[in-house]
C-alpha positions in Angstrom: -17.5 12.2 -35.4 -14.2 13.4 -33.9 -11.7 11.3 -32.5 -9.6 12.0 -29.4 -5.8 12.4 -30.1 -3.6 9.6 -29.1 -1.6 11.8 -26.8 -4.6 13.0 -25.0 -5.9 9.6 -24.5 -2.5 8.7 -23.0 -2.6 11.7 -20.6 -6.1 10.8 -19.4 -4.9 7.1 -18.1 -4.7 7.0 -14.5 -1.2 5.7 -14.3 0.2 8.3 -16.9 1.1 11.0 -14.3 2.5 8.7 -11.5 4.7 6.9 -14.0 5.8 10.2 -15.6 6.6 11.5 -12.0 8.6 8.4 -11.3 10.6 8.7 -14.7 11.3 12.2 -13.7 12.7 11.4 -10.3 14.7 8.8 -11.7 16.4 11.0 -14.3 16.9 13.7 -11.7 19.4 11.3 -10.1 21.7 10.9 -13.4 23.7 14.2 -12.9 24.5 13.5 -9.4 25.1 9.5 -9.8 26.3 9.2 -13.5 26.0 5.2 -13.1 22.7 5.5 -11.6 21.0 3.2 -14.2 23.8 0.8 -14.2 23.5 -2.9 -12.9 26.3 -4.9 -12.2 26.6 -8.5 -11.1 28.7 -9.3 -8.2 29.2 -12.8 -6.5 26.0 -13.9 -8.3 24.1 -11.0 -7.2 22.7 -8.2 -9.2 23.4 -4.6 -7.6 22.3 -1.2 -8.7 20.5 1.8 -7.5 17.2 0.5 -9.2 17.5 -2.8 -7.5 18.0 -1.1 -4.2 14.9 1.2 -4.7 12.8 -1.9 -5.4 14.5 -3.7 -2.5 14.1 -1.1 0.1 10.6 -0.2 -1.2 9.3 -3.7 -1.0 7.7 -3.5 2.5 6.2 -0.2 1.6 4.6 -1.7 -1.5 3.3 -4.7 0.5 1.7 -2.3 3.1 0.4 0.2 0.4 -1.4 -2.8 -1.5 -3.2 -3.9 1.7 -4.0 -0.3 2.4 -5.7 0.2 -1.2 -8.4 -2.5 -0.3 -9.0 -0.9 3.0 -9.3 2.5 1.4 -11.4 1.3 -1.4 -14.1 0.1 1.2 -14.2 3.7 2.2 -11.8 3.0 5.3 -8.3 3.8 6.5 -5.9 1.7 8.4 -3.5 3.7 10.8 -2.2 0.5 12.6 -0.1 -1.0 10.0 3.1 0.7 11.4 2.4 -0.9 14.9 1.5 -4.3 13.3 4.9 -4.2 11.5 6.5 -3.6 14.8 4.6 -6.3 16.6 5.2 -9.1 14.0 8.9 -8.2 14.0 9.2 -8.2 17.7 7.3 -11.6 18.2 9.3 -13.2 15.4 12.8 -12.2 16.3 11.8 -12.8 20.1 11.0 -16.3 19.5 13.9 -17.0 17.4 16.4 -15.6 20.0 15.2 -17.9 22.5 16.0 -21.0 20.2 19.3 -22.8 20.9 19.6 -23.3 17.1 18.5 -20.1 15.4 19.1 -21.3 12.0 16.7 -24.3 12.5 13.9 -24.2 9.7 11.1 -25.4 11.8 11.9 -22.8 14.7 12.2 -20.0 11.9 8.9 -21.1 10.3 7.1 -21.3 13.6 8.3 -17.8 14.7 6.9 -16.4 11.5 3.7 -18.1 11.9 3.3 -16.6 15.3 4.2 -13.3 13.9 1.5 -13.4 11.2 -1.2 -14.8 13.4 -0.7 -11.9 15.7 -0.9 -9.6 12.7 -4.1 -11.4 11.6 -5.5 -10.9 15.1 -4.8 -7.0 14.8 -6.7 -7.3 11.4 -9.7 -8.8 12.8 -9.7 -6.5 15.9 -9.7 -3.6 13.5 -12.5 -4.9 11.1 -14.5 -5.8 14.1 -14.5 -2.3 15.4 -15.2 -0.9 11.9 -17.8 -3.2 10.5 -19.6 -4.6 13.6 -19.4 -1.7 16.3 -19.6 1.1 13.6 -16.6 2.9 14.9 -15.1 5.5 12.5 -12.1 3.7 10.8 -9.6 6.3 11.9 -10.5 6.2 15.4 -10.8 2.3 15.5 -7.2 1.9 13.9 -5.8 4.5 16.1 -6.1 2.1 19.1 -3.7 -0.5 17.6 -1.4 2.4 16.1 -0.9 3.6 19.8 -1.3 0.4 22.0 0.4 -1.9 19.4 3.7 0.3 19.5 3.5 -0.2 23.3 3.0 -3.9 22.9 5.9 -4.4 20.6 8.0 -2.3 23.4 6.9 -4.9 25.9 7.8 -7.9 23.8 11.1 -6.6 23.3 11.5 -5.2 26.9 12.3 -1.9 25.4 15.6 -3.3 23.9 16.5 -3.9 20.3 16.6 -7.7 19.8 19.2 -9.1 17.6 19.3 -12.6 15.9 21.8 -14.6 13.8 19.6 -16.7 11.5 20.6 -17.3 8.0 17.0 -18.9 6.9 15.4 -15.9 8.4 17.5 -13.4 6.7 16.6 -14.6 3.4 13.1 -13.1 3.5 14.4 -9.5 3.7 18.1 -9.4 3.0 18.8 -12.7 0.9 19.1 -13.2 -3.0 17.5 -15.8 -5.1 18.0 -16.1 -8.8 20.4 -13.2 -8.7 17.6 -10.8 -7.4 16.7 -9.9 -3.9 14.3 -12.5 -2.5 12.0 -9.8 -1.1 11.3 -8.7 -4.8 9.9 -12.2 -5.4 7.7 -12.1 -2.1 6.1 -8.6 -3.3 5.6 -10.0 -6.7 3.7 -12.9 -5.5 1.6 -10.9 -3.1 0.6 -8.4 -5.8 -0.1 -11.2 -8.5 -2.4 -12.9 -5.8 -4.2 -9.7 -5.0 -4.7 -8.7 -8.7 -5.8 -12.5 -9.5 -8.4 -12.1 -6.7 -9.7 -8.7 -7.3 -9.5 -8.7 -11.2 -10.2 -12.0 -12.2 -13.2 -12.9 -9.8 -16.1 -10.9 -8.5 -14.3 -9.9 -5.3 -12.9 -6.6 -6.8 -16.5 -5.4 -7.8 -17.7 -6.4 -4.4 -15.2 -4.3 -2.7 -15.6 -1.4 -4.9 -19.5 -1.7 -4.4 -19.1 -1.5 -0.6 -16.7 1.5 -0.8 -19.1 3.4 -3.3 -22.2 2.7 -1.0 -22.1 0.2 1.8 -25.8 0.4 2.6 -27.0 -0.1 -0.8 -24.5 -3.0 -1.1 -26.1 -4.5 2.1 -29.6 -4.0 0.8 -28.8 -6.0 -2.4 -27.5 -8.8 -0.7 -23.7 -8.3 -0.5 -22.2 -9.0 2.8 -20.5 -5.5 3.4 -19.5 -6.1 6.9 -17.8 -9.4 6.0 -16.0 -7.6 3.0 -14.8 -5.0 5.4 -13.3 -7.2 7.9 -11.7 -9.4 5.2 -9.8 -6.1 3.9 -8.8 -5.1 7.3 -7.4 -8.5 7.8 -5.6 -8.6 4.4 -4.2 -5.4 5.1 -2.8 -6.4 8.6 -1.4 -9.5 6.9 0.6 -7.4 4.4 1.9 -5.3 7.3 2.9 -8.5 8.9 4.8 -9.8 5.9 6.5 -6.4 5.7 7.5 -6.7 9.4 9.1 -9.9 8.8 11.0 -8.3 5.8 12.1 -5.2 7.6 13.3 -7.2 10.7 14.8 -9.9 8.4 16.9 -7.2 6.6 18.4 -5.9 9.9 18.5 -9.1 11.7 16.8 -7.3 14.7 13.7 -6.3 15.9 13.2 -2.7 17.1 9.8 -2.1 18.7 10.1 1.6 18.8 11.3 2.5 15.3 10.1 -0.7 13.1 7.5 0.5 10.7 7.4 4.2 12.1 5.2 6.4 9.9 5.0 3.7 7.2 1.1 4.1 7.2 1.6 7.7 6.2 3.8 6.7 3.2 1.5 3.9 2.3 -1.6 6.3 2.2 0.4 8.6 0.1 1.4 5.7 -2.3 -2.3 4.7 -2.6 -3.4 8.5 -3.3 -0.7 9.0 -6.0 -1.5 5.7 -7.5 -5.0 7.2 -8.2 -7.3 5.6 -5.6 -9.8 8.0 -4.0 -9.8 8.3 -0.3 -13.6 8.5 -0.5 -13.6 4.8 -1.4 -14.9 2.7 -4.6 -12.8 2.0 -7.6 -9.2 1.2 -6.8 -5.9 0.6 -8.7 -3.2 -2.2 -7.5 -0.9 -1.1 -10.3 -1.3 2.4 -9.4 -0.6 1.6 -5.9 2.8 -0.1 -6.8 3.7 2.9 -8.9 3.1 5.2 -6.0 5.1 3.4 -3.6 7.9 3.2 -6.0 7.4 7.1 -6.3 7.7 7.4 -2.7 10.8 5.2 -2.4 12.4 7.0 -5.4 11.9 10.4 -3.8 13.4 9.2 -0.7 16.5 7.9 -2.5 16.6 11.3 -4.7 16.5 13.3 -1.6 19.8 11.7 -0.2 21.3 11.6 -3.6 20.9 15.2 -4.5 22.1 16.3 -0.8 18.8 17.7 0.5 19.5 18.9 4.2 18.2 16.4 6.6 16.0 19.2 8.5 14.2 19.9 5.2 13.8 16.9 3.4 10.2 16.2 4.8 9.3 19.6 3.3 10.9 18.7 0.1 9.1 15.2 0.1 5.7 17.1 0.9 6.2 19.5 -2.1 6.6 16.7 -4.4 3.5 14.9 -3.5 1.5 17.9 -3.6 2.7 18.3 -7.4 1.8 14.8 -8.0 -1.6 14.8 -6.6 -2.3 18.2 -8.4 -1.2 16.7 -11.7 -3.6 13.9 -11.1 -6.6 16.1 -10.8 -8.5 16.5 -14.0 -9.9 20.1 -12.7 -6.4 21.4 -12.1 -5.0 20.3 -15.5 -8.2 21.8 -17.0 -7.5 25.0 -15.5 -3.5 24.9 -16.2 -3.1 23.0 -19.3 -6.6 23.4 -21.0 -7.3 19.7 -20.8 -10.6 18.1 -20.9 -12.1 17.2 -17.6 -12.3 13.7 -16.9 -12.8 11.4 -14.1 -10.4 9.0 -12.2 -11.2 6.0 -14.6 -12.9 7.7 -17.5 -15.1 10.6 -18.3 -16.6 12.4 -15.2 -20.1 12.9 -14.4 -22.0 14.7 -17.2 -18.7 14.4 -19.4 -19.2 14.1 -23.3 -18.1 11.0 -25.1 -15.9 11.5 -28.5 -19.1 11.5 -30.5 -20.5 14.6 -28.4 -23.5 12.6 -26.7 -23.5 13.0 -23.1 -23.0 9.8 -21.3 -25.3 8.6 -18.4 -24.4 10.0 -15.0 -23.8 7.3 -12.3 -26.0 7.4 -9.7 -24.3 8.6 -6.4 -26.4 6.5 -4.1 -28.7 3.4 -4.8 -32.3 4.5 -4.8 -34.3 3.3 -2.0 -37.8 4.0 -0.9 -39.1 4.4 2.8 -40.8 1.1 2.7 -37.6 -0.7 1.4 -37.1 -3.8 3.8 -33.7 -3.8 5.4 -32.4 -7.4 5.5 -29.5 -8.4 7.9 -27.4 -10.4 5.6 -24.0 -9.4 6.9 
């Protein structure tokens, strides 16, 4: 019986390559910014490049976490950027109409209105996908296009500025020496991990993404699972919208959250979750979002020309995706083929015995009754 070398086991972990790329991107900044890793305490607040990366990457992490569950069901959500804009526009619009913009009651009510609007958008997306059977990319494209127009209508095409200290805490304030947004992100990620890994919810989401029809036939309410994931994704986008508008103390219906859906999808893919649905990794998504934000910071640090930064960004993403591909690593580095979360179909274990290949679809017969349980 042969044993797999420890280094090979480490490189086959689904988080190894995203973390390795993140470390490389961080180290690239050192020659251009010698104090890149230094963290200073000023006026009771921690400042530094690492803190800034997490701070400015917080909205992307939130959106990407919600996107992970949607992609795990085999769907996609292109409307999150518009939801970010709608939430920020509604919240800032309500606060700006108040005589006392610093009143906690008014701020909480404004935030509630914005988040309710986000949930409604998620329900609409889930209804079109799960109940009406519309392709996710088309269903969510509706709000992606129309939602941005709705945000412009709310703001009358203007940038609404506010002056509310309680509201500024969400995206631009500090608590316990750290940016408050870090605590918000940590809470959302912790709750998501607890619900998907400590309960059966994660397995249900993965089963729906693996084979929605087979899941329905065995009694899983696949349609409700899908709707729930779209609502959660929209809620995460809504919180990100509060964070972005809070950090700038303004609502910009045209530019707020613009193209964040693409960065979120990239973060999910970099984290190792397949766009085909099924198994997912929240931790991988968080690392992927940090890679995207660190890449953005690196582009500005090393002085990449503005007109070519998107090309540079795309090139790095391609490299990351290729490094994650078992087939690519096998051809280039001569490594063993392995699946996303372990040996692939037909792969051999350490002892040489072939493992049982998981069925791509659940077996059904022509006479199998179709129960409507969703």
